[in-house]
N, C-alpha and C positions, 0 to 999 in steps of 0.2 A: 491649372495646373502647366508646369514650364515645357511649351514641345519640344523642346532639345533635352527635357528629362526622360528616356524611354527603357524600363528594364532591360535586360537579356534578358531571355526565358531558354535560349537556345540550349543550356548545359543544367538545364532543369532534371533532375531525377527521378523527382515527385510530380506531381499532380502540377500542373501548370498554376492552377488558378491558386495554391498555396505559394509558389513562387511568386506569383505575381502579389497576393496580399502581405506578404514579407517586405516586399521591392516598396511597394506603397503605405505601409506603416514606417520602414527604416525610414523614408523618405519624409514622414510628419516628424519624425522624433526628431531628424538631423536638422528640420524647418528647414527642407529642399521646398515641402507643399508650404506653406503659409495656410495659416486660419482662415474661413473664407474664403479658399482657392477653389474655384470651379474647376473639377475633372470631365475627361472626355466624355463628349457622350460615350454607351458601351461600345455601340459599332465603330464609332471611329478608334476607338482604342486596339477594337479589336484586331481591326485594318491594319495599324501601326505594328501592333503587334503576332501578327501571323496565327491569331486564337480565336477560337471561337466565340462571337458574342454575349452564350452562356457562363462560357470563362470567366472574362469580366463582369461580368451580372454577377457572380458568385463570390467573386473576390469582394465587391462592393457593398453589398448583403451580408459578410462577414466582418468588415471591420463597421459597415452601418450594425452593426448585433455589440461590437466589442466599444461602441461608442466615437468612434477616432471618428467619421465621416456621417454627414447627414443627409437623408434625401427629401427635397422640398419639389412637391407634384407639381410638375409644369416647369421646372426651373434646371433640375439637375440634380446632381449629388457633388458637394463639398465638405470641405476639410471643419469640422465640428471644433467650436469651441469650447480646449479641455474641462474636464469637469475641476470645482472647485474643490482642491483637497486640502485640508487643515494641513500644519504643520507636523512635520513628523518630530517625533519626539524619540531623541535616541535613549535606547536602553543599555541598561547596564547591567553587561553578560557576567554571568558567574552563578557559585551556588546559592542559593536564599537561606537561610539560618531555618534549623529543621527541627521540631521536640521528639521527646523519646517516650513513645507511647506503652502503653501496659500493655501489650501483647504485640509482638513482632510477623507481621502478616510477610510470609515470602510464597505467598501463592503462586499472585499474577504480578508480572512485573510493572514496577511505578518506578514511571521516571524523574529524575530529579530537575525541581525548576531551576534555571539556568538564567531565566529572563523571558519565557515563555508564557506565565502569569501577568509580567509588567506589559507584555505585546499585547496580550491580546486587548486588556484592559485600556492599552492607548486606542487602538482598533476603535475598540466600541465608542471610545470619547471622538475618534474623529468623523465616525461615521453617524454619532448622533448631531453633528454640525453639519454635515452635507445635505447636499437635498436630495432626493429619492420619490422620482414618480410611482415607484411601481408598491411604495408599502403595503396596499388595499390590493393587492395583485396577485393572483395565481401563481408561483411560479413558472417558468414555461424555458423552452430552450436558450431563450434571448437572456432573461434572467443570469442563467448561469451560466454564460460566455466566458464571462470575464474567469470568474473559479476554473473552467475547464483549463483556460488559455497557462492561469498559473498552477494550475497542475501538473500540465507539460510539460514545464519548465521545472518542477518538481524533480521528474522523471527524468531527465535530462542525465545520460551515462548507461542508462536501462538499457539494454539491448534488446528493444522489441520489434522492430520489423518497423514497415513503414507502416506511419497512421499522422492522426491531422487532431486538433484538440477535440472538432467535432464530434472524432468519436469515441471520445472520453464517457463513459456512463456512470454520473453520483449518484452513492448509495449511502444508505446511513449504517456505515460503517462497514468493516469487510465481510460480516456476517451476514448481511441484506444481499452484498452482490453475490455472495456464492448463494446462498439462494436463488436469486433470480438466474443465473447464469444454470442452474440444474433445472428451474423449472421450464427451461429454451428447452434443455440436453435432452432429458430424461423422456423416451420417447416409448421405448421398450414393453410388454404389456407386464414386465416381469424386471423393472429395473434395477441396475445393480451400481455401483458404485467401489471402485476398485481405489484404496488406499495405502498406505504405510503401516505396518503390524500394529506401529505404534502410532500415533501420528494426532494433530490437533482434536479435538473432541468435538469443536464445529463441524468438522464432517458430515459426525455420526448424528447429531443431533438432526442438522439438515437432512438427512435421510429419512427418520424417524417422520417427520413433518412430512415428508414427501412420499412414505411410505415405500421405501427402497431400502434395499438390501447391501450390506458393505460387505467386500470381498476385502480381507487382511493379507495383503504382499509383503513376503520377508522380505528383508533387506541386510546390506550388509555397512562397511563403515562408509558408502559413498551412495548406501539410500537403496531404494528400491532395484533389486536384481535383475534383469531384462529379459531372463526365460521367466519368471515369475511373473510377468505380468503379460506374456507371451499365452500361457497357460489358462491366464485367466482370458484372454482374448478368444482362447478355440473353444473356452467351456462355455463360456459366458455373451459368444458374439462383442459386436462392437458396443462399448459402454462409456464412462467416464474416468480420466483416472487423476482424482486429485494428490496432488504432491506439493512438497516447499524446497527446491531445490537450492534455493539461497540457505534459509537458515530452518534446518530440518527439526521441529520440534516434539517433543522435547528435548533430543539427543545432543543437540547444537549441531549434527551431521551438516556437510555441504557436497552435492551433489558437481563432480565436475564436468569437462565437459565432454571428455567421452563418453561419459556411463549417459550425457544427459543425450546425445547422438544414438548410442544404443536403444535405449529407450524412445527415444522419438523416430527410431527405423522400426521397431515392432507397431510403434501406433500409426504410425503410415500404412504400415502393412495390412492392417488391418481394419482401419478407418477410426480409431480410436480416439475419441476427443481427450486433451488432455486442460485439466485446469491448473494452473499455478497459481498457490496464493503466496506473494509476497510482503504479508504485511511486517513481516520483522524487518524491511527492508532502510537499512541506516545507510550503511556505504556501497554495499553490493561490489558482487567482485569484479564485474565486465564481461561476466557470460552471457552468451545467449539466453534467451530467455525462450521456452518452449512457445509462443506465439511468434516467435523471428525462426525457430528450428520450423514449427507448423505451421505453415502461414493461412492452410485451412481449418485444421484446428486445436491450434493453439486458443485458450483464452488465459486471460493475466488479471490477476486481483489484487490488491494493494490496500493503504490507509492510510492515516495519520498517527492513528492511538498507540502504536508502540514505537515509533521515531521523533512526536513531535508533541501531541495533545493526544488522550483520550476524547475530552471534554466537545471537543467539537461535532464528533463521530461522523463522519467522515471519510467514507471508503468510496472506490473509484475501481473501474472495472475496463479491461477492453476487450473485444470479441474478435475470434477470427475474420479476415480480408470477407468481404462481401454479408457479413451480420450485424456489423454495426446497430443499421434500420433496427432489426429483431429482438437487438440488448435495448435499445432506445424506447422503444414499444413497449417491451417487456418494465420498465421501469415507470414510463407512463402508467401503465395501469397497475404498477404495484403502489406508488405512493404517488405517484400525480408529482413529482419533484418532489427536491430539497428546500425547505424555508427560505427564503430572499436573503432574508437577515444574517441566514449562516452561510450561504454560498455568498455574499458581500464580503463576509466578516474573513473566510478561509483564503477567499482573492486576497485584499488586501492583506493578512496574515503571512500570506507566501510571497506576495512582494514590499515586504519589508527590507529596506537593505541590511537591517541587524540579521536579519534568518539566515545567512550563513556563519555569520560565527554561533547563534543559538546552535545551530545544527553540529558544531565542530564541539562545542562545550556539554552538548549533552553525551558525546558519544565518549568525550574525556572522563568526565565526570563517573558516566556508565564503569567505564574502564577501571576507576578507583576504588568501585565497590569489586570486582569483578578479582582483582587483585588480590585483596583480602582474602575473600574466599580461597584464592589458590595459594596463599601464603601459610594462612591455616589448615584447610583440609588437602592438600596437593599431593600429600604421601598414599592418597586413597588413588580409587577408581574414580577421576573425576574427568569430565570434558568440558572445555570451556572454550571463549574465543572473547577475545576485546570488546570489538563492538555488539557482544550478543548479551539481551539483559537476562540470560538464566543462566545455569550450569545443568551438566546433570553426572549426577552421583549414583555409582552402582555400590550397594551395602556390603559391607565386609559378613563374612557366617558369622552365622548367628543372630541377624537382624534380617528380620521380616520385613517388604513396606508400608505394611498396616500399622506394623506392632512400631517400628519404628517415629512413623508422622502420630501417633498417639500420646509417645512418650516425649515427643518433643512438642506435642501442644501443651500437654501438663505444664513444661517448662516456660511456658509462654511463646513458645515460637510454631505456625502455621506453613506447612510444606503438602507437596502436592504427591501425592503416588503416582509411582507406573501405572496403577490401576485406573486410573484417570485417563491414561492417555491409549488402554488397551480394547480391544473391541469386547463384544460381549461375552463371544464363543472364544478370545481369543487370550493368549499367558502373559502377563508380564514379570519382566524381571523384577528383582529385589535391589529396587532403585527409586534413585526421588528426585525429582526438579524443585531445584534451588532459583528463586529468582533475585532479581538484582531489585531491592527496595531504595528508592535513589529517595523517599520523601522521609529517611531516618536519619537521625547522624553517622557520619562513620564509623564511631565510636561502640554506636550501638547496634552497627550490623558488626562487627568485629565482636562483639562481647557474643554477638550471637552464633558466628562459626564455631566462637570456642564452644558454646556450649555444646555444639551439633558434633563437637570434635572428643566431646569427653563422652559423648553417648557414643560413638563411634568406636569408642574404644575401649567401651564395657556392654557390648551385649547382652542379652538378657542370661545366659548361660553361663554367661563371667562375672556376673554383680555379685556379689556378696549380700546374703541375707542377714 
C-alpha cells in the first residue's frame, strides 16, 4: 500500500471497520492499490488511522471473504488477483412472446419475462466457466458474503437504519425468513401474532405450524389503527405485530409516515416486536421501515420473488440492532445455509449491468396489465397502484366472493377470494384479488377482464333464466 494513501475515518457515521472496508475496496477498484500489493500490518495501519487493531483486522477479514484480499501466513495481507470472469453478454430488454393458456391464472402474481430468463441463463453459463473451489463444500458465511453484498446494494434506498451486509441473513424465500423470525420471537407460553384483519395468509400458516394464535386488528385506508394495536398489547402482552406497510396484501393499501410513527409509538410503549414483510418491494416509497423507527424491536423481511423472479427462492431478513447473531444462528440451525450455486447465481444476477433496466422494464410491463384492468373495471370499487402486481375489487351488490370466484372459474379464470386473506374467525368482505399474469399476452388478459366485467354487470339475481 502506498504510505501516502490513508483514508480519513474522522467523519464516519457508522462503524469504523465498514468505513475502512469501503475505502480499501474503492482503492482496489480505482487501482490505487495494485494486484499483489502488500497492505500494512494490522497494528501499523491501526496506529496510522487511530483505530484499534481489531477494527483493521475485521476490515481485512471482510475483504478477504469477498475475495478482494488474500492472507498469506507469515507474509501478510495482499491485494488478490481478480477472479476470472467470462465476458458479460448484453441482454435484450423487453417483453418476451407469451402463449394463450386454456385457463387464465390470476391467483398469484406472475411476473413478465423482460430479460430475467436470459440473464439467469447467461449467469449460469458464466458460472460454468469460472473456477470455484467451493462446489464440494458446505455453505458458510464466507460463501454467502458476495450475495449479501449484492443484496445490500439491491436494498439501497430502503430506509432500514444502520446495517452492514454481514447482518443480512439469507433464507429460502420470504416465508422461510418469516418462520425463522417467529421462531426467535415467540416465547410466551400462549404466543399470539397480531396481524391486519385481512392479511397475507403466510402469517396464519406460520402461526399454525408454531402453535400460535392470531389476533386480527381492524384497519382503515392506511392499515392497522393504533388503538387496535394498543388494545391487543394490553390484552395479550408484548407479542409480535406482522404487517406490510409498503404494499398491503390484498388491498394494495399503503401506510403513511404519520400512521407508521403512531404504530411504532404503541409498539415501543409495550415492547411489542414488529415484523415488516416487504416482499412486494418493487420501487418503494422512501418512508422509514419499522426497523429504522424501532431499532430494537423492528425486523425486516423481503425477497426477490415478487420483484425479479421466484425461481431462485431467495429471501432475506434483517434483525433489530444487537440481534443479528441470533438470526444467523437460527438460520444455521434451520437450514445450514443456502446452496452455494444459488448464492453465487444470486450475486451474479444482482450485480449484472443489465439489472437496472430489467427492474424498470418489469415495473413498466406490470403497469401495462394494471392499466388494462383499470380501463375495463374502473367503474367498480377497484383499488390499484401502478407498481403493484395485483388489484382489489369489491364486488357489487348481488355477488358473494365465493360464488363470483366459482362462476369465473367456469369461464376459465381463477381468482382469489377475500376469504383466503381473512382469519379463521374473521369476516371477509365480498371482494376478490385480481393479480397480474405477465406471462400471458396483454390481449388475453384484456379478454379476461372483459369476461369479469360481464359477470359483474350480471349478478346472479339479475341473470335471466
